N, C-alpha and C positions, 0 to 999 in steps of 0.2 A: 365813771363805775361808781358802783357803792362799795363801801368797806364792809365786809362779811367777817373779819377777823374775829370780833367778839362773840360771833355764833358758835354754838356748840356743837360737835359733830354728831351726826344723826345717821344711823344705819338704815338704808332703805333696800328694798328688794323688788324687782320686778319679774314678772313671768310673761312669756309669750309662747303662744301656739301656732301651728300652722297645719295645712293641709295639701297634700300631693296628690295630684290625680295622674296616674301613670297606666300605659298598658300593662297587661299581666306579663308580658315578655320583658319589658323594661324593669318592673318591679322584681321579677325574678333575677335578671342580671344584677340588679342593685343589691339584693340579699346576698347573692353569691360572689360579689366582689368583680364582676366581670365587665364593668363598664370601661370601653377603650380608652377614653379621654382622662381617667384618673378616678379617684375617690371624691364622689360629689357630696358625701356626708362631711368629711374633712373640710373640704373647700366652704361648705356652707356654714361651718364652725367659726372658722377663720374670718369669713364674712361678717358673721354675726357678732364678731368680738370687735373688729374693726368699726363697724357701725355704731356700737355701745360707746367705745372710747370717743366717737365723735358727735355723740348726741347733742352736747352744748352748741355746736357749732350749725347741726341740722334743723334743730328746733329752737326756735327764738324764745328766749325768757326760761330757759330750762336749766 
Protein backbone atom coordinates (compact mmCIF):
# COMPACT_ATOMS: atom_id res chain seq x y z
CA UNK A 1 0.00 0.00 0.00
CA UNK A 2 1.08 3.56 -0.66
CA UNK A 3 1.30 6.07 2.21
CA UNK A 4 -1.06 8.92 1.30
CA UNK A 5 -1.00 10.66 4.70
CA UNK A 6 0.96 13.71 3.39
CA UNK A 7 -1.68 14.39 0.69
CA UNK A 8 -3.98 17.34 1.23
CA UNK A 9 -7.72 16.74 1.44
CA UNK A 10 -9.54 17.51 -1.80
CA UNK A 11 -13.28 17.99 -2.16
CA UNK A 12 -14.78 16.06 -5.06
CA UNK A 13 -18.26 15.82 -6.43
CA UNK A 14 -19.91 13.44 -8.87
CA UNK A 15 -23.28 13.52 -10.55
CA UNK A 16 -25.16 10.59 -12.00
CA UNK A 17 -28.31 10.48 -14.06
CA UNK A 18 -30.60 7.69 -15.10
CA UNK A 19 -33.69 7.01 -17.12
CA UNK A 20 -36.66 4.80 -16.32
CA UNK A 21 -38.98 3.31 -18.89
CA UNK A 22 -42.31 2.51 -17.30
CA UNK A 23 -45.81 1.73 -18.38
CA UNK A 24 -48.14 4.70 -17.89
CA UNK A 25 -50.07 2.91 -15.16
CA UNK A 26 -46.85 2.05 -13.31
CA UNK A 27 -45.65 5.67 -13.48
CA UNK A 28 -49.02 6.82 -12.14
CA UNK A 29 -48.82 4.37 -9.22
CA UNK A 30 -45.28 5.54 -8.50
CA UNK A 31 -46.30 9.21 -8.40
CA UNK A 32 -49.29 8.40 -6.18
CA UNK A 33 -47.24 6.24 -3.81
CA UNK A 34 -49.33 3.15 -4.50
CA UNK A 35 -46.62 0.59 -5.23
CA UNK A 36 -47.59 -2.59 -3.35
CA UNK A 37 -44.05 -3.65 -2.40
CA UNK A 38 -43.03 -0.31 -0.88
CA UNK A 39 -41.45 2.93 -2.03
CA UNK A 40 -38.95 2.19 -4.84
CA UNK A 41 -37.54 5.75 -4.71
CA UNK A 42 -36.43 5.36 -1.07
CA UNK A 43 -35.01 1.93 -1.80
CA UNK A 44 -33.01 3.27 -4.77
CA UNK A 45 -31.63 6.14 -2.64
CA UNK A 46 -30.39 3.66 -0.02
CA UNK A 47 -28.89 1.43 -2.74
CA UNK A 48 -27.10 4.42 -4.28
CA UNK A 49 -25.69 5.45 -0.90
CA UNK A 50 -24.41 1.94 -0.23
CA UNK A 51 -22.87 1.72 -3.71
CA UNK A 52 -21.15 5.08 -3.21
CA UNK A 53 -19.64 3.97 0.08
CA UNK A 54 -18.30 0.80 -1.59
CA UNK A 55 -16.85 2.47 -4.70
CA UNK A 56 -13.27 1.77 -3.68
CA UNK A 57 -14.06 -1.95 -3.40
CA UNK A 58 -15.97 -2.08 -6.68
CA UNK A 59 -13.63 -0.03 -8.90
CA UNK A 60 -9.91 -0.89 -8.79
CA UNK A 61 -7.49 1.97 -8.06
CA UNK A 62 -10.30 4.34 -7.18
